[in-house]
Every structure is written in structure tokens, then in C-alpha cells.
C-alpha positions as CSV (number, residue, x, y, z in Angstrom):
1,M,55.3,-38.7,50.4
2,T,56.0,-38.6,46.8
3,A,52.7,-36.9,46.1
4,Y,53.8,-34.4,48.6
5,L,57.2,-33.7,47.0
6,Q,55.7,-33.5,43.6
7,A,53.0,-30.9,44.7
8,T,55.7,-28.9,46.4
9,G,58.0,-29.0,43.2
10,I,55.1,-28.0,40.9
11,I,54.3,-25.0,43.3
12,L,58.0,-23.9,43.4
13,G,58.3,-24.4,39.7
14,I,55.2,-22.2,39.1
15,A,56.4,-19.6,41.4
16,L,59.9,-19.4,39.8
17,S,58.4,-19.4,36.3
18,W,56.4,-16.1,37.3
19,V,59.5,-14.6,38.5
20,A,61.3,-15.4,35.4
21,V,58.3,-14.1,33.3
22,Q,58.7,-10.9,35.2
23,Y,62.2,-10.6,34.6
24,I,61.9,-11.1,30.9
25,Y,59.1,-8.5,30.7
26,R,61.1,-5.7,32.6
27,R,64.1,-6.5,30.4
28,F,62.1,-6.2,27.3
29,A,60.6,-2.9,28.4
30,W,64.1,-1.7,29.4
31,R,65.4,-2.5,25.9
32,H,62.5,-0.9,24.1
33,P,62.0,2.4,25.8
34,E,60.1,3.6,22.7
35,W,57.1,1.5,23.9
36,G,56.8,3.1,27.2
37,P,57.6,2.0,30.7
38,A,56.8,-1.7,32.0
39,R,53.2,-1.6,33.6
40,E,53.1,-2.9,36.9
41,S,50.0,-4.2,38.4
42,I,47.8,-1.5,40.0
43,G,47.0,-1.9,43.6
44,C,48.5,-1.1,47.0
45,G,49.0,-4.8,47.9
46,M,46.7,-4.5,51.0
47,A,44.1,-6.8,49.4
48,C,41.1,-4.4,50.2
49,T,37.9,-4.5,48.4
50,C,36.9,-1.0,48.9
51,D,35.0,0.9,46.1
52,E,37.3,3.8,46.5
53,P,41.0,3.4,45.9
54,C,43.3,4.0,48.9
55,E,45.9,6.5,48.8
56,K,48.8,4.4,47.7
57,Q,46.8,3.3,44.8
58,R,45.9,6.9,43.7
59,Q,49.5,7.8,43.8
60,R,50.7,4.9,41.7
61,Q,47.8,5.7,39.1
62,A,48.8,9.4,39.1
63,R,52.5,8.4,38.4
64,T,51.5,6.1,35.4
65,Q,49.3,8.7,33.6
């Protein structure tokens, strides 16, 4: 049971750490606009593996360029 709780705690800690890193990254980009906007990961979030990017991905790429 302790191994289960430890594994759950580690996974939760990693997830919360990633949220904290994203917050720090966005805050830094907001404080330093001369370096450009914060770059988000490109992708539509649909986990597709097609060769042609989908419409949402094309729109995001057009906005960042």
C-alpha cells in the first residue's frame, strides 16, 4: 500500500511541477515582451499522426508567424 501511495505522490508531484514550470515561463514572457510572446506547443491536441497538419494546427501556426 505504501508503494501505491508513494507512486501516486510522485506522479502528482511531477504534474504539479509541470504546471508550475508553465506558470513561471508565461510570467517571464509577460514581464519581458521584448523577447516575443511565449511559445506554446504546436498541435491541435487531437493526437493525430497524419502527414498533413489539421486545420486547427494550421491556424495556430499562422498566428505565431
